[in-house]
C-alpha positions as CSV (number, residue, x, y, z in Angstrom):
1,X,-9.2,20.2,-101.4
2,X,-5.6,21.4,-101.3
3,X,-3.0,18.6,-101.4
4,X,-0.3,20.0,-99.2
5,X,2.2,17.1,-99.1
6,X,3.0,14.0,-101.1
7,X,5.0,11.0,-100.0
8,X,5.5,7.7,-101.8
9,X,2.2,8.1,-103.7
10,X,0.3,9.2,-100.6
11,X,-1.5,12.5,-100.9
12,X,-2.0,14.5,-97.7
13,X,-4.8,17.0,-98.0
14,X,-7.6,18.7,-96.3
15,X,-11.0,19.8,-97.5
16,X,-11.9,23.5,-97.6
17,X,-15.4,22.9,-96.1
18,X,-14.1,21.4,-92.9
19,X,-13.0,24.5,-91.0
20,X,-15.6,23.7,-88.2
21,X,-13.6,20.6,-87.2
22,X,-10.4,20.4,-85.3
23,X,-7.2,20.3,-87.3
24,X,-6.9,17.1,-89.3
25,X,-5.4,15.6,-92.4
26,X,-6.8,13.3,-95.1
27,X,-4.6,10.8,-96.8
28,X,-5.4,9.1,-100.1
29,X,-3.6,6.6,-102.2
30,X,-5.2,4.2,-104.7
31,X,-8.4,3.0,-103.1
32,X,-7.2,3.9,-99.6
33,X,-8.5,6.8,-97.5
34,X,-7.6,7.8,-94.0
35,X,-8.1,10.7,-91.7
36,X,-5.9,11.7,-88.8
37,X,-6.5,14.3,-86.1
38,X,-3.5,16.5,-85.6
39,X,-4.3,18.2,-82.3
40,X,-4.1,17.9,-79.4
41,X,-2.6,14.5,-80.1
42,X,-2.3,12.6,-83.3
43,X,-5.0,10.0,-83.6
44,X,-6.5,8.0,-86.5
45,X,-10.1,9.0,-87.1
46,X,-10.6,6.3,-89.7
47,X,-8.7,4.3,-92.3
48,X,-10.2,2.3,-95.2
49,X,-8.3,0.3,-97.8
50,X,-4.9,0.5,-96.2
51,X,-2.9,-2.4,-94.9
52,X,-1.5,-2.4,-91.3
53,X,1.9,-1.7,-92.8
54,X,0.6,1.2,-94.8
55,X,-1.2,2.6,-91.7
56,X,2.0,2.5,-89.7
57,X,3.8,4.3,-92.5
58,X,1.1,7.0,-92.8
59,X,1.2,7.6,-89.0
60,X,4.9,7.9,-89.1
61,X,4.7,10.6,-91.8
62,X,1.9,12.4,-90.0
63,X,4.0,12.5,-86.8
64,X,7.1,13.7,-88.6
65,X,5.0,16.5,-90.3
66,X,2.5,17.3,-87.7
67,X,3.5,20.9,-87.1
68,X,3.8,21.6,-90.9
69,X,0.3,20.3,-91.4
70,X,-1.1,22.4,-88.5
71,X,0.6,25.5,-89.9
72,X,-1.0,24.9,-93.3
73,X,-4.3,24.4,-91.6
74,X,-4.0,27.6,-89.6
75,X,-2.9,29.6,-92.7
76,X,-5.7,28.3,-94.9
77,X,-8.5,28.7,-92.4
78,X,-7.5,32.0,-90.8
């Protein structure tokens, strides 16, 4: 489970056994856990333990780093 990015205590990572799924990123912080699809459009798959404000912040960071996350995904799973 490589952590590829950290921001304000949030850890952005993917799991090495999920290559059969479309590109996505997992976000963890404290007891919170979320998953965002990266392609074709950014979409929240699920979010547990984050406030509405935290979810907005997470989505903003995912949008700003979408291409970076996809590049990491492609490199790791190719």
